[in-house]
N, CA, C and O atoms as a MOPAC input file, in Angstrom:
PM7 MOZYME 1SCF
protein

 N     -0.65800 1    -0.43700 1   -10.30800 1
 C     -0.94300 1    -0.55700 1   -10.98500 1
 C      0.50100 1    -1.23500 1   -11.82200 1
 O      1.37100 1    -0.44100 1   -12.17900 1
 N      0.65700 1    -2.58300 1   -12.06800 1
 C      1.88800 1    -2.58900 1   -12.72600 1
 C      1.96300 1    -2.50300 1   -14.33100 1
 O      1.24300 1    -3.03700 1   -15.17500 1
 N      3.02800 1    -1.68800 1   -14.46700 1
 C      3.41300 1    -1.52100 1   -15.84700 1
 C      5.09700 1    -1.54100 1   -16.13300 1
 O      5.92700 1    -1.72000 1   -15.24200 1
 N      5.43800 1    -1.30200 1   -17.67600 1
 C      7.12000 1    -1.31500 1   -17.99900 1
 C      6.71000 1    -0.06800 1   -18.79400 1
 O      5.59700 1     0.24900 1   -19.21500 1
 N      7.95400 1     0.59100 1   -18.89900 1
 C      8.47300 1     2.10200 1   -19.46500 1
 C      9.05700 1     1.24000 1   -20.62500 1
 O      9.83500 1     0.32300 1   -20.36400 1
 N      8.62300 1     1.57600 1   -22.12200 1
 C      9.12900 1     1.22900 1   -23.17000 1
 C      9.94500 1     2.40800 1   -23.69500 1
 O      9.78200 1     3.51300 1   -23.17700 1
 N     10.64600 1     2.27100 1   -24.50100 1
 C     11.83500 1     3.50800 1   -24.52100 1
 C     12.38500 1     4.65100 1   -23.81600 1
 O     13.25400 1     4.45600 1   -22.96600 1
 N     11.91400 1     5.98900 1   -24.11400 1
 C     12.27500 1     6.85400 1   -23.28000 1
 C     11.50900 1     8.01500 1   -22.63300 1
 O     10.72800 1     8.63700 1   -23.35400 1
 N     11.66400 1     8.40500 1   -21.22600 1
 C     10.47800 1     9.14400 1   -20.95300 1
 C     10.98200 1    10.48300 1   -21.84900 1
 O     12.17300 1    10.77300 1   -21.96000 1
 N      9.50200 1    11.52500 1   -22.69200 1
 C     10.12100 1    12.76100 1   -23.19400 1
 C      9.17100 1    13.44200 1   -22.13600 1
 O      8.38400 1    13.04600 1   -21.27600 1
 N      9.64200 1    14.72000 1   -22.63300 1
 C      8.96900 1    16.41200 1   -21.95000 1
 C      9.06200 1    15.89700 1   -20.69700 1
 O      8.03500 1    15.74600 1   -20.03500 1
 N      9.99900 1    15.63900 1   -20.31700 1
 C     10.30200 1    15.64000 1   -18.80800 1
 C     10.46400 1    16.99000 1   -17.79100 1
 O     11.49500 1    17.66100 1   -17.84100 1
 N      9.73200 1    17.21300 1   -17.18000 1
 C      9.28800 1    18.68300 1   -16.16500 1
 C      9.20900 1    18.32900 1   -14.77400 1
 O      8.43900 1    17.51400 1   -14.26600 1
 N     10.16400 1    19.09100 1   -14.16700 1
 C      9.98900 1    19.18000 1   -12.66700 1
 C      8.72100 1    19.69200 1   -12.17600 1
 O      8.31100 1    20.76400 1   -12.62000 1
 N      7.87400 1    18.87200 1   -11.07500 1
 C      6.85900 1    19.51200 1   -10.52700 1
 C      6.72700 1    20.22300 1    -9.26100 1
 O      5.98700 1    21.11500 1    -8.84600 1
 N      7.78300 1    19.46800 1    -8.73600 1
 C      8.10500 1    20.07500 1    -7.16600 1
 C      9.61800 1    19.08900 1    -6.90800 1
 O      9.95600 1    17.95700 1    -7.25200 1
 N     10.46800 1    20.54000 1    -5.88000 1
 C     11.35600 1    19.57200 1    -5.08100 1
 C     11.98100 1    20.41400 1    -3.70300 1
 O     11.83800 1    21.62100 1    -3.50400 1
 N     12.59700 1    19.59700 1    -2.95200 1
 C     12.97400 1    19.79600 1    -1.90900 1
 C     11.34500 1    19.68300 1    -0.44600 1
 O     10.72800 1    18.73700 1     0.04300 1
 N     11.29500 1    20.80600 1    -0.31800 1
 C     10.64300 1    20.82300 1     1.11000 1
 C      8.92900 1    20.89300 1     0.52800 1
 O      8.07100 1    20.71200 1     1.39200 1
 N      8.55700 1    21.09900 1    -0.62300 1
 C      7.40700 1    21.23700 1    -1.22100 1
 C      7.07900 1    19.98200 1    -1.86100 1
 O      6.05500 1    20.15600 1    -2.52200 1
 N      7.40900 1    19.05200 1    -1.93500 1
 C      7.32100 1    17.44400 1    -2.08500 1
 C      6.36900 1    17.36400 1    -0.45100 1
 O      6.77200 1    18.02600 1     0.50500 1
 N      5.19900 1    16.53900 1    -0.34900 1
 C      4.45600 1    16.45400 1     0.15900 1
 C      4.97800 1    14.68100 1     1.25800 1
 O      4.97200 1    14.47100 1     2.47100 1
 N      5.29100 1    13.93000 1     0.25800 1
 C      5.66000 1    12.71900 1     0.88200 1
 C      7.33600 1    12.72100 1     1.48300 1
 O      7.94800 1    11.76600 1     1.96100 1
 N      7.77600 1    14.01400 1     1.29100 1
 C      9.48200 1    13.99500 1     1.71900 1
 C      9.90900 1    13.13400 1     2.61200 1
 O     10.93500 1    12.46200 1     2.50300 1
 N      8.84400 1    13.11800 1     3.88100 1
 C      9.57300 1    12.43800 1     5.07400 1
 C      9.69800 1    11.18300 1     5.04300 1
 O     10.62100 1    10.51900 1     5.51500 1
 N      8.23300 1    10.61800 1     4.15900 1
 C      8.50400 1     9.14500 1     3.57200 1
 C      9.63100 1     8.40600 1     2.75500 1
 O     10.17700 1     7.31600 1     2.92300 1
 N      9.79200 1     9.47900 1     1.73000 1
 C     11.06300 1     9.58000 1     0.82100 1
 C     12.48700 1     9.12800 1     1.52600 1
 O     13.17500 1     8.11800 1     1.37800 1
 N     12.61800 1    10.14200 1     2.24200 1
 C     14.09700 1    10.17300 1     3.29100 1
 C     13.77400 1     8.77500 1     4.01100 1
 O     14.51900 1     7.85900 1     3.66300 1
 N     13.14600 1     8.57200 1     4.61400 1
 C     12.77600 1     7.63600 1     5.53700 1
 C     12.97200 1     5.97400 1     4.91800 1
 O     13.33700 1     4.96400 1     5.52100 1
 N     12.60000 1     6.14900 1     3.58300 1
 C     12.41200 1     5.26200 1     2.93300 1
 C     13.94100 1     4.79100 1     1.99300 1
 O     14.52400 1     3.72000 1     2.15400 1
 N     14.20500 1     5.47400 1     1.38400 1
 C     15.22000 1     5.71600 1     0.90700 1
 C     16.57000 1     6.25200 1     0.87600 1
 O     17.54400 1     5.78900 1     0.28200 1
 N     16.48500 1     7.36100 1     1.64400 1
 C     17.68800 1     8.00800 1     1.98100 1
 C     17.69800 1     9.64700 1     1.69300 1
 O     16.72900 1    10.08700 1     1.07400 1
 N     18.73300 1    10.57100 1     2.10500 1
 C     19.00200 1    11.76600 1     1.96200 1
 C     19.35800 1    11.50000 1     0.54200 1
 O     19.99500 1    10.63900 1    -0.06500 1
 N     18.47600 1    12.93300 1     0.16300 1
 C     18.83800 1    13.25400 1    -1.15100 1
 C     18.63100 1    14.28300 1    -1.75000 1
 O     18.33400 1    15.13300 1    -0.91000 1
 N     18.61600 1    14.82200 1    -3.03800 1
 C     18.18600 1    16.25100 1    -3.55000 1
 C     16.81500 1    15.37200 1    -4.08900 1
 O     16.92100 1    14.61500 1    -5.05400 1
 N     15.99500 1    15.48700 1    -3.62700 1
 C     14.70700 1    14.59800 1    -4.24300 1
 C     13.64600 1    15.81800 1    -4.97400 1
 O     13.31500 1    16.89400 1    -4.47600 1
 N     13.33300 1    15.36300 1    -6.04300 1
 C     12.29800 1    16.00300 1    -7.21600 1
 C     11.49600 1    15.27300 1    -7.47000 1
 O     11.76700 1    14.07200 1    -7.48600 1
 N     10.14500 1    15.75800 1    -7.77600 1
 C      8.88700 1    15.28200 1    -8.47000 1
 C      9.05200 1    15.23100 1    -9.58200 1
 O      9.44400 1    16.31800 1   -10.00600 1
 N      8.92800 1    14.31200 1   -10.51200 1
 C      8.75100 1    14.57900 1   -12.20700 1
 C      7.78400 1    14.15700 1   -12.78400 1
 O      7.12500 1    13.23400 1   -12.30700 1
 N      7.49000 1    14.71800 1   -13.90300 1
 C      6.35900 1    14.03000 1   -14.98600 1
 C      7.25500 1    14.17100 1   -16.33100 1
 O      8.19100 1    14.87200 1   -16.71600 1
 N      6.45100 1    13.11900 1   -16.83100 1
 C      6.87500 1    13.17700 1   -18.48300 1
 C      5.82200 1    12.17900 1   -19.38000 1
 O      4.81000 1    11.68500 1   -18.88300 1
 N      6.14900 1    12.01900 1   -20.47000 1
 C      5.37500 1    11.48200 1   -21.11100 1
 C      6.00800 1     9.86300 1   -21.94400 1
 O      6.86000 1     9.92600 1   -22.83000 1
 N      5.49300 1     8.68700 1   -21.52700 1
 C      6.06400 1     7.37600 1   -22.05900 1
 C      5.28300 1     6.45700 1   -23.16300 1
 O      4.23000 1     6.87200 1   -23.64700 1
 N      5.77700 1     5.32100 1   -23.50600 1
 C      4.86300 1     4.42900 1   -23.82100 1
 C      4.84100 1     3.54200 1   -22.90700 1
 O      5.84800 1     3.14300 1   -22.32200 1
 N      3.96000 1     3.24400 1   -22.75000 1
 C      3.57300 1     2.07100 1   -21.33800 1
 C      3.43400 1     1.00400 1   -21.74000 1
 O      2.95100 1     1.12300 1   -22.86600 1
 N      3.62300 1    -0.44400 1   -21.40000 1
 C      3.01100 1    -1.69100 1   -21.17300 1
 C      2.38400 1    -2.10200 1   -20.27600 1
 O      2.76400 1    -2.29200 1   -19.12100 1
 N      1.49900 1    -2.25200 1   -20.67300 1
 C      0.38600 1    -2.52000 1   -18.96600 1
 C      0.29000 1    -4.12200 1   -18.80400 1
 O      0.66400 1    -4.67800 1   -19.83600 1
 N     -0.06300 1    -4.91000 1   -17.91000 1
 C     -0.03600 1    -5.86900 1   -17.28300 1
 C     -1.16900 1    -7.02000 1   -18.47600 1
 O     -0.89500 1    -8.19900 1   -18.24800 1
 N     -1.73400 1    -6.94300 1   -19.04300 1
 C     -2.72200 1    -6.94800 1   -19.73800 1
 C     -2.02700 1    -7.06600 1   -21.57100 1
 O     -2.57400 1    -7.33600 1   -22.64000 1
 N     -0.74400 1    -6.74400 1   -21.22800 1
 C     -0.00400 1    -6.70800 1   -22.70000 1
 C     -0.22300 1    -5.03600 1   -23.71900 1
 O      0.51200 1    -4.54600 1   -24.57700 1
 N     -1.16200 1    -4.68700 1   -23.30500 1
 C     -1.62700 1    -3.52200 1   -24.12100 1
 C     -0.76000 1    -2.67800 1   -24.12000 1
 O     -0.07000 1    -2.82600 1   -23.11100 1
 N     -0.22900 1    -1.37600 1   -25.08700 1
 C      0.66700 1    -0.60500 1   -25.13800 1
 C      0.20900 1     0.63200 1   -25.13100 1
 O      0.01400 1     0.88300 1   -26.32000 1
 N     -0.12800 1     1.71100 1   -24.39500 1
 C     -0.31900 1     2.80900 1   -24.22300 1
 C      0.44500 1     3.92700 1   -24.20500 1
 O      1.65300 1     3.81100 1   -23.99700 1
 N     -0.12100 1     5.15600 1   -24.41500 1
 C      0.55200 1     6.51000 1   -24.42900 1
 C      0.28800 1     7.19700 1   -23.30800 1
 O     -0.83200 1     7.70900 1   -23.32200 1
 N      1.20700 1     7.47400 1   -21.91100 1
 C      0.36800 1     8.22100 1   -20.62400 1
 C      1.71500 1     8.92600 1   -20.50900 1
 O      2.84300 1     8.87100 1   -20.99800 1
 N      0.75700 1     9.87100 1   -19.28000 1
 C      1.77100 1    10.30700 1   -18.66300 1
 C      2.01500 1     9.99500 1   -17.24800 1
 O      1.09100 1     9.90400 1   -16.44000 1
 N      3.39200 1     9.81000 1   -16.90800 1
 C      3.79100 1     9.60800 1   -15.78900 1
 C      4.35700 1    10.32500 1   -14.90900 1
 O      5.00200 1    11.28800 1   -15.32400 1
 N      4.29200 1    10.08100 1   -13.46000 1
 C      4.84900 1    10.92500 1   -12.50200 1
 C      5.75100 1     9.98800 1   -11.50300 1
 O      5.36700 1     8.83500 1   -11.30300 1
 N      6.81400 1    10.41400 1   -10.94400 1
 C      7.51000 1     9.83800 1   -10.04700 1
 C      9.03800 1    10.95700 1    -9.33300 1
 O      9.58100 1    12.01300 1    -9.66000 1
 N      9.18700 1    10.02900 1    -8.34900 1
 C     10.30400 1    10.89200 1    -7.62600 1
 C     11.61900 1    10.41800 1    -8.09300 1
 O     11.67200 1     9.35700 1    -8.71500 1
 N     13.03700 1    11.32400 1    -7.77600 1
 C     14.18200 1    10.87300 1    -8.36000 1
 C     14.78300 1    11.92400 1    -7.43700 1
 O     14.46400 1    13.10400 1    -7.29000 1
 N     15.90600 1    11.06500 1    -6.74500 1
 C     17.27500 1    11.68900 1    -6.36000 1
 C     18.50400 1    11.20800 1    -6.57400 1
 O     18.85100 1    10.04200 1    -6.39000 1
 N     19.23800 1    12.18600 1    -7.00400 1
 C     20.75500 1    11.88400 1    -7.16200 1
 C     21.45200 1    11.13600 1    -6.67100 1
 O     21.67200 1    11.30400 1    -5.47200 1
 N     22.17700 1     9.85700 1    -7.45300 1
 C     22.41800 1     8.68200 1    -6.75200 1
 C     21.38600 1     7.81300 1    -6.25200 1
 O     21.79000 1     6.74500 1    -5.79100 1
 N     20.06200 1     8.03900 1    -6.23500 1
 C     19.27100 1     7.01200 1    -5.74000 1
 C     18.81500 1     6.35400 1    -6.72500 1
 O     19.03400 1     5.15800 1    -6.91900 1
 N     18.00500 1     7.23500 1    -7.57000 1
 C     17.01900 1     6.73600 1    -9.24400 1
 C     15.56600 1     7.11800 1    -8.50400 1
 O     15.24400 1     7.69300 1    -7.46400 1
 N     14.73800 1     6.35600 1    -9.83500 1
 C     13.38200 1     6.89100 1    -9.87100 1
 C     12.65900 1     5.95300 1    -8.76300 1
 O     12.77600 1     4.73800 1    -8.60000 1
 N     11.98000 1     6.77200 1    -8.14700 1
 C     10.78900 1     5.64600 1    -7.03200 1
 C      9.65000 1     5.96700 1    -6.99100 1
 O      9.49900 1     7.18400 1    -7.09200 1
 N      8.66300 1     5.33800 1    -6.87300 1
 C      7.45600 1     5.16300 1    -6.78000 1
 C      6.71200 1     5.91500 1    -8.00000 1
 O      5.86300 1     6.80100 1    -7.89800 1
 N      7.29000 1     5.28600 1    -9.29500 1
 C      6.68800 1     5.66100 1   -10.92700 1
 C      5.07700 1     5.38700 1   -10.94800 1
 O      4.85100 1     4.29000 1   -10.43800 1
 N      4.07700 1     5.94600 1   -11.31400 1
 C      2.99500 1     5.72700 1   -11.36200 1
 C      2.15200 1     6.48100 1   -12.80400 1
 O      2.52000 1     7.58500 1   -13.20400 1
 N      1.23400 1     5.87300 1   -13.34600 1
 C      0.71200 1     6.28800 1   -14.59800 1
 C     -0.33500 1     7.31800 1   -13.58200 1
 O     -0.96400 1     6.86900 1   -12.62400 1
 N     -0.37000 1     9.08300 1   -14.11600 1
 C     -1.38900 1     9.50600 1   -13.94900 1
 C     -2.35100 1     9.77300 1   -14.93600 1
 O     -3.49100 1    10.17300 1   -14.70000 1
 N     -1.78700 1     9.50200 1   -16.25300 1
 C     -3.42900 1     9.36100 1   -17.07700 1
 C     -3.03300 1     8.80800 1   -18.36000 1
 O     -1.84400 1     8.70900 1   -18.66400 1
 N     -4.04800 1     8.41700 1   -19.18500 1
 C     -3.40100 1     7.99000 1   -20.54600 1
 C     -3.53600 1     9.39600 1   -21.69700 1
 O     -4.24000 1    10.40300 1   -21.62300 1
 N     -2.96600 1     9.14300 1   -22.29600 1
 C     -3.11100 1    10.32800 1   -23.67900 1
 C     -3.34600 1     9.80700 1   -24.58200 1
 O     -3.37700 1    10.56300 1   -25.55300 1
 N     -3.61400 1     8.49200 1   -24.85600 1
 C     -4.50200 1     7.99700 1   -26.14400 1
 C     -5.81500 1     7.62100 1   -26.21300 1
 O     -6.30400 1     7.27800 1   -27.29000 1

């Protein structure tokens, strides 16, 4: 799903880190070594059809690498 984050991500929470991340080998191979964490948060998103919705988003993040593989988990409105 193609979307754009509008504003800040609020209620950021770490779901998993290190070896408890299921796709850690893929992250290491594709983006490199880092202290990988899986996070979730709430954000306003603009969808491909220009509608704006409140959604729970999940992503992976490592220091120096940034946010990767961001996706919408569910809509909250």
